[in-house]
Phi, psi and omega in degrees: 000320180302322182301320180295321178292322177298322178293320177297314179299314181301314181295314181296314182296316180303313181297315182292321180296312180298316180297315183293321178298319177296319179298321181281342180066039181246161181281168175298322179296319179294319179293320177302318179297316179297329181267003179058050179220163179289155181299318181296318178296321180296319180302316178299319179292315183295334179262006177074017181272346178220159176270174181257154174277168176299321179296317179297317178299317180297315180295323177299311182296322184279314191254345187237315186294130181289324182222084183303323180296318177297317177304312182292323177296317178295322177295319177300318178296322178295319176297317179298318177298320177300317178296318180293320180294329181281339184283000000 
């Protein structure tokens, strides 16, 4: 069950991260720096090929995300949809 929630988080985070980078008009290298991670790791994250760590999620919410509460509410709804689909 945990794996399904991790996939929901990965998908949600990937979409928001890519969108926000576009809004800011910054490079992958600049975003990697804001998230305190290497460029190669960021590319994997930016393309949805890997999930984020707790530290990366925290830095995204604090330093990058325009509305962290909205991000978390949308994630909660995505988790709820996952639960409904599983029922």
